[in-house]
N, C-alpha and C positions, 0 to 999 in steps of 0.2 A: 450735026452733033452739038455745035455751039448754040444753034437756035433751040434745040431740044433742051439743053441745059438751062438756057435762059427762061424758057417756059416753066421749067421745074422750079427755078429760083423764084419766079414771080408767084408761083402757086404755093410755095413753102409756107408763107405766113397764114394762108387760109387753112392749110393742112394742120398746122400747129394749133391755130385757133379752134378748129373743129375738134381736134383731139383734146384740147384743154376743156372745151365745153362738155364733151362726152365724159371726161374724167370728173369734172365738177358735178355734172348731173348725177353720175353714178355715186359720187361721194354723198351728195345730198339725199339721194334715194336710200343709201345705206343708213344715213343718220336718221332719216324719217322712220325707216323700218325698225331701227334700234329703239326709237322713242315709242313706237307702237308696241313693240315687245315689252319694253319696260312698263308701259301703261297696263298691258295685259297681266304682267307679273304682279304689279302692285294690286290690281283688282283681285287676283287670285289670293294673294297673301292676306289681304284685308277684306275678304269677301263678307265677313259679318261685322265689319266695323272695328275689329281688333286684330292684332297680329296672330295669324293662324300658327306661326311657329311656336308660340308659347301660350296659347289660350285656346279654349275649347271652341273651335269654329262650328257654327251651326247651333250652338246653345249659348246665349248671352246671359240669361238669368236676370233677375231684378237687381237694380243698383241700389234700391232702397228697401229696407226691411218693411214688411207689411205693418200697417198701423193697428191691425186687429188680428186676433188669433191667439194661439197658445205658444208660450215660451217654456221650454223644458230646461231646467238647470240640473246638469249632472254633477254630482258631488263625488269626489274621489279622495283617497288618502294622499295621492299625488298625481299630478298631470305633467308628464314629460312632453313639452309642447314641440320641441325641435325648432322653436323660434328663438334665435339668439338674443333678441331684444327682451323677451319675456320667457325665459327658459323653463320655468316651472309655475304651476298654479294648482289650485285645489277645486275650482268650480269652472264650468264652461256652460254658457247659455246657447241654446239651439232653437231656431225657428225655421219652419219649412225646410228642414234638412240642411240648413247652413248655419255656420257659427256666427253668433252675434258678438261674443267677447269672452274673455277669460279673466279670472281674478283669484285672489286668495281667500275671499269670503263672499257670501251671497250678496252682501251689501255693495260689493264692487260692481255688481251688475244691475244696480237700481236704474240706471239710465235706460235699460231695456225692459226690465221686469215691472217697473212702476208706470209705464206709459198708459194713458187712458185707452180703454178698449182692448187691452192685452190681459190675458190670464196667465198666471205663472204656476208651473208645477215643478216642485223640487223632487228629483229622482235620486234616492240614496242607495239604489241597487248596488252600486260599485263603490260605496263609501270606504270599504276596507281594501280596495284594489288600486292598481296603478293604471291610469289611462295613457296610452300612447297614440300617436297618429296611426291610422290603419296601415298595416304592412302592404306594400305594393310588390306584386310579382312582376318585375319589369319585363321579363321575357319568358313566356311559356306558350303553350299551344292548347287552349281549352278543348277544342274538338278532337284534334289528332291525339293529344296527350291523354284526354279522358278516355278515348277509344282504346289506346294502347294499354293504359293502366287497368282497364276493366277486362282485358283479354286474359286467357291463361298465361301465367308468368313463369319464365325460366331465367330471371335475372340473377347475376352473380351475388349482388347485395340483396339483403332482405328488403322488402317493399311494403310500406304501410297501406292499409285500406281505410276508407272512411269509417270512423267509429267502430272499427272491427279489429280482427286479428292482423298481425304482421305476417306477410307471406315469407317463409324462409327462402334464402337464396340457394341456387344449385352450384356446386363446386367442381363439377366435372362434366365432360361431354356425355359420359355414360349415364350420369344422373339426370341430365337434361333429356336424353332420349327416353329414359325410363319414365320420367314424368309425363312427357308428351304421349308416349304409348298408352299410359294409363288413362289419360284424358280421351284419346282417340277411341279406346275400347268402349267407352260409355256413350259415344255419339251415335245417333241413328245412321244407318247406311247411307252413304253419299253426302252427308253433311260435311262442309268444309271445316278444317281445323286451322285456325289462324292464331299464332302464338306470338308473344312479345317478350323481349328482354335478353336475347343472346348477346354475350359480351366476348368478342373475338380475342381481345387482349388478355383478359383474365382467364379465359377458357382454353387458350393455346391455339387459336386459329379460327378460320372461318368454317362454317358448316358447308356441306355439299349435298347434292341430290342423293348420293349414296347413303349419307347419314340419315336423311329424312325418309328414305325408302324403308329403313328399318322401323320407323314409326308406323307408317301405313302407306302403301302404294296403290290403294284402291280408291282413295279420295284425295282432294286437294289438301296439301299440307304446306303452309307458308309461315315462315318465321320472320318477324320484324325485329331487327336488332335494337339494342338499348339506346342507340343514338338516333334511331329513325332514319339513318342514312343508308342502311344495308337491308337487303332481303334475301332469303334463301328458300328454295322450293324443292319439293321432291320431283321425281321423273313424271309422275302423273300430271302435275301442274304444268310442266313444260309442254306436254302433249295437249293438254286441255286448251292452253293459250296459243297453240300452233306456232311455237317458237322454233326457229331453225337456225343452224350455224351460219348459213349463207346470208340470212337477212339480219340476224341479231348478234351473231358471234363477234363481229368487229366493232360493236358499239362500245363506247368508253364505259368500263366497269362491269361488263358482262363476262363472266368467267367461262372458260372452256377447258376441256380435258386435253391430254396430249394428242388424242386422235382428232381434235377439232370439235367434238360434240359439246353441247352446253352442259356445264356442271352444276347448274342450279344456283349460282352466285350472281347477285345483282348489287354491285357496290357503287355507291354514290347516287347523287340526286338524279342524274340523267338515266342511269340504268334502272333505278327504282320505278321510273315511269312505266316500264314494260309490264310490271306486275300490278300496277295500280288498279286495273279492273277488278282484281280480287279484293283489294282493300276497300274499293269504292262501295262494295256491297254492305260494308259495315256502316255506311253513311245514309242508309235509309232513315228518314226523319225520326221515326219512333225510336230506333236504336241509337241514333246520334244524340237525341235529346236526353236519353238515359246516360250517355257518356258525359255530356255537359254537366248534368246533375251530379254525377260521380266525382268529377274533378273539383267542382265548386264546393261540395261537401268536404272533400279532403283538404282543400285550401282553407275553408272557413274554420275547420277544426284546428288549424295551425295558425290562425290569426290573420289571414289574408283578406283584404277588403276590395282590392282591385287587381284584376288579372290583365295581362297584355298579350294579345294574339299577335305574334310576329311573323306569321306567314299566311295571311288571309288569302284564300284562293288556291292553297296547296292542293286541294281536292277539286273544288269547283266553286267559283266566286258566287254564282247565283244561289246555289244550294247553301253555302256557308252563311251568306248574308241573310237569307231567309231564316235559317236556324238561329243565328245570333239575335236577330230582331225579335223573334218569337220568344226566345228563352230569357235573354238578359233584360228586355223591356218589360217582362212580366212582373207585376208588383211583388210577387212572392220570392223572386230571386234575390238572395242576400249578397250580391256581388256586382261590382262594376266591371266593365271590360273595355279596354282600349285596343283599337284595331289598326295594325300596320299591314299594308297590302304587299304581296309578292309582286315585284315590278314586272318580271317576265310573264307571270300568269295573267297579270292585268292586260299586258299588250296582246297576249294570245287571245284573251277573251274579247278584245276589241279588234279582232280580225287583223292583227299585226300592225295596227296604227298606234304609234307612240303618242301622237298628238291627241287622238281620241281617248287613249288610256289616261293621259294627264288630265284632260278635261273631265273624264268620268270620276277620277279620284277627287278633284275639286268639288264636283257636285255631290259626291258621297258624303262630304263633310256636313252638308246642309241637313242630312238626315240624322245627325247626332242627337242624342238625348243625354240626360244626366247619367243614365245607366250604361249606355252603349255609345262609345265615343270614337267616331271616325275622324282622326285628327291629322290628316294630311301627311301621313307617314308612308314611306315606300321602302321595300327591302331588296337588297342585292346579295349575292353569294360570291365571295372571292375564292375560298378553298372549301375543304370538306370537313370531315368529322374529327374531333379531338379524341373521342372514346375509341374509335376504330383505327386511330393513327393513320388516317388518310388526309390529315391537314398537311399543309406545305411548310416545311422547315427550311431555313437557310443553312448555310455551311455551319457545322459539318454534316447536317442532315440526320438521317437515322443510322444507327449502328449496324443494322442488317441490310442497308442499301436500298430499302423500299422507297418508292416515290409517292408523294402526295397527289391529290386530285385537285386540279384547278377547275372550279365550277364556273369561273368568270370568262373562260375562253382566253383570248389574247389579252395580255395585260397592257398597261401603259395607256396611250392615247385612245385605243379602241375601247378599253374598259371605261375610261372617263366619258367617252362619247355616249355610251349607253346610259350613263347617269345624267348627262347634261340637260336633256329636256325637262327632267324632273327637278333638277337643281335650279334651272332658270325659272321654273314655275313656282318656286318658293317652297317646295316639299321638303320635309325633314327626311333625310336618308339614313337608313340603318343598314349596316353591312355585316353579314356573317363572315367573321375573319378570325381564324384560330391559330395558325402557325406564324412564326416571326416573318417568314417570307411573305405570307399573306398580309400581315400588318404593313409591311413595307410597300406592297403593291397597292393596298387600300389607301395608304398615306399619299402615295404618288398620284393616285386618281383624284384625291381631294385637293392636292396642290394644283393639279391641272384645272380643276373646276374653279378654284379661287382665282387663278390667272384669267380664265375665260370670262367669268362673271362673278366678281367679288361680292361676298355676302357677309353680313354680321349676324351674330346670334342664330346661326343656322342649325345648331344641335345635331350635326352629323355625328353618328354614333357607331363605333366598332363593337359589334356584338360578340361576346364570349371572350375575346382577347386572351386566348389561352397562353401561348408562348410569346413573350415580348422582351423588350430590352430598354435600358435607360435612354438610349438615343432615340428610340421610337416614341417613348413618352414625350420627350422634349419636342420632337418634330410635330407630333399630333397636337400638343398643347399650343405650339406656335400657330397651327392652322385652325385653332378654335374647336377642335373635336372633343368628344367625350367618349368614355368607354363603359361597357357593361360587362361585368366579369362573373363567370360561373364559379363560385367558391368551392363547389363539389369537385372541381378539377384537382384541387389540392387534396381534400379529404379522401376522396374515392380513388384517385388515379396516380398520385405521385409515386408511390412505391411500385405500382404495376408498370409504370412507364420508365422507371429508372434503367432497366436493361436495354431499352430501345433508344434512349436519347441522352443518357448520362444523368447522374444524380443532380448536378447543378441545374440543368434546365428542367428536369422533371419536378424537383422540389420547389423550384421558383415559379412554377405555373401559377397564373393568377397573381401577378405582382400588384399588390394593392398599395402598400405604403409608398413605394417609389413613384407610382402613378400619381398619388396625391401630392407628393413632394414636388413633382414636375408641374403641378397646377392643373391636372386633368380632373374634370368632374367624373366621379366613379359611381356606378350603381351595381348592385348585386342581383343575381337571378339564379334560377335552377334549370331553366329550359325544360321544364316538365314535359315529357316523362324522362328526360335524361337523368334527372335527379328528382326525388320527391319534394313537393312544395312545403318545406319546413324552414321558415325564416329564422327561427331561433337557432337552428343548427347552422344555417348559413352565417349568421352573425358570430356564433361561437368559433366557427372555422376561420373566419376573417381575423378574429382577435387572437386565437390561440394557435392556429395552424397545426393542430395535433392530428396524427394519424390514428387509426384504430388501435394500434399497439402503444400509443403514447409518445411517439417520436415527434419532436418539433420540426416541422418542415420549413426550412428557410426562415429562421426567426427574424431576420432583418425586415421581412415583408409583413410583419404583424401590425395591425392598426389598433387604435383605441376603441372602446365600446361605443363612445359617442360617434366616432367616424363610421363605424360599421352600421350603427342605427340610422345615420343619415343616408347610407347607401341603400337601405331598405324603405326609406320614407321620402324625405324631401328631395334627395338627389335622384332617386328613381323616378319621381314625378318630373324633375327637371329635364332628364334626357328625352322624355316624351312631350315636352313643352306644356306640361300641366301643373307646374309648380305654383301657378296663381290659384289653383283650385284644390290641389291635393298635397299631402306630404307633411303637413304640420297642423297643430291645433292653434289656429289664430283666426281673428275676425275676418269674415268674408269667404272662408274656405268651406268646402263641403264637410259635413259632420260625419266623418269616417274615423272610427277609433278601434284600436285593438286593446282589450282589457286584460292585464296580466295580474297574477297573484303577488308578484314582487317587482321591484324596480331593477331593471337590468344594469343600471348604472351603479347599484349599491351592492350587488351580490358578487362573490368570487367569480372570475371569468369562466372557470370550469363548470359553474352551475348554470350557465346561460341556456344550454339545451334542456335543462330540467325545469325551467320556468313553466308555469301552467297558464295556458290561454283560457281565460274565464269566459270571454264573450267577444263578439265583434259588434260594432255599431256602424250601420251604413245609412247615410242620409238621416241620422237621428233615430233609426229603427234598431231595436236591440235584438240580438240573436245569441242564444246560449250556445257556447262552443263546446259544451260537454254532452250535448244531446243531438242525435241525428234528426234531421228534418225530412219529412216525406215531400216528394215533389208535388207541387200544386198547379203547375201549368197545364193547359189543355194538351192532350196527347193525340197525335194523328193516328190513323189506322196503319197497318202494315203496308209496305209498298214504297215506291220511290217517287214517280212522277206525279201521281194523284195527290198525295200528301204535300209534295213540294208546291204544286200549283195552289193548293188550298192555303198553305202558309203565306204564299205571296199575295193572296187575295185578302188576307186578314191582317189586322194590326192589333196586337195585344196591348199596345200602349195608347191606343186612341179609340175610345168608344164612339166618337163622332164618325170616324172613318168606317166603323162597322155598321152604323145605322145608315149612312149615306155613302156607299161604296162608289169609288170613281169608275170611269169606264174601263180603265186598265184592270182594276180589281174585279169588275164583273167578267172581264175576258178571262182572267186567271181562274175565276171560280167556274166558268163554263168548261175550261180545259180540265179542271179537277174532276168535274162531274162526268166528263167524257171518259176519264180514266177510272171511273168507278168510286171516286172519293166524294162523299156528300156532306162531310163535316168531321168534327173531332170524334175520335173513338171513345175517349174518356179523359178525365182529369188524372194526370199521372200521380 
């Protein structure tokens, strides 16, 4: 035993030394790996030579104005620049779609207009109008939203159409069933009826299969609710999709009857996926391009120059990317689009590989153009819908005891872990977060991410930010977050929600003033089709907080007109990392303007919704906002796969690509021809 102990004692230093060497080598390997990861992250964040967090990655543009060409000087009664250094002007010079400078008189622009080799045109079209930076719809869904708004409508609130009549809202379940029955009676036998707009809070509850069977039980009848988070079907649809209680009845959000049979309710993002095959038929390229044109015309009529898709891949990433490239890159489209990808859909499309999905998103940026901007954004969902009251509230919860839906799964470290690969890769993260419990869970995830991998100027943004509190403002401000608020939550929902959560929380939804006071950057949006894309109404609601009947809803949260204008222009650009290119009228930025008949800073605040949008200017090109424009992009024939492959093989933004197609383009064109598609059917 003594000898054994002696040997052990003699070997002890060797064991300790070996262990120390192993630990040291492990530590060194860890540090080397961290350096490699940091290098990879820096490469991703600066892949075009500038910080992708707040600059258009993939499009750098010239740093020097061209020495030759035409300079257009727009003259206005007043230009509200949203640039605090030069807040107002009367003239703005534009060359090649970008702003050269502003001034109070044309002579102030001589440095640009008097250059040798440059011709100057003075445009006085808007000399009696007010020019603003182009309004930015910070969060909407051009494809899904345009599809929903162009469907037969049963919304509770009246809904505008592009340059046409306003569709009256329906105020009861019976009226909704009557309107749907009338529409169904005019359809050919067997044709599907897909309707949008049911409001379960305003209309007293969810629809069921028994309700929709009264409309028609010989065809598919499917209703998309106003928030796009719920769907309702008749019994025929349940049979058509071969849905069974044993397979689908226990899924989160799928409704059942007392006997266990399916009742036609699909509540929440997960349950909605079950009926997505029906909605997907609306995404055939010819139909989908019409939907995009519909929502762009509606937005342009109301002064929007940039839309932001916040759930790219919600239907199918390949299809949506092809549609967006074809539509927004076409020279005739009077709108820009910023694209943020659905994180979970991206991972699914990359066969479950998060690393592949992150790399794919990085590479997607390199395909950005001035009109279609893939800017390194990714989206997550914490809770569910504000409109349907499936958002997650903290104590005391809902007065009727209902529970919200957590779309993120397990909160805390597990939720932060889902975001971590994207966060470490330098992506900007946007999070759907409606209830105050969801804000707390989202803030907790951000706090964990900062401890894991500290970042500055990350532009992490909480989207919708419906129910919140002062302590949440301060916590998020300390973490460097920003928020994007749907002001229609106040205007459309405060009085409807009062019985369910109390007047104090219902009326304080969309806390804007206190968020600004806490130092949070704030943007406004409509989340179209949740609300119509009407920026002047958004601004009015933020300033006045008036209900339909004139009640002031939580007056302490009102903001000034200038603050509200920032939320629709430069601060909306900020949360997307595009404030170097959009959001104000100043030298170096893209020449996007909204032209109004009067100055919103000078009229009574109650007049804000009544201001007239005269025109929009996108990249220096003028578009009359009082006249409808016919679509001019090439339109594919009917069908899905053939037209999709043809769009993938073609690039409307590159003539050279069309003349000398790549091998991949030739492959897609071969697939299109095999599917019977040999070219564009027509110019839309």
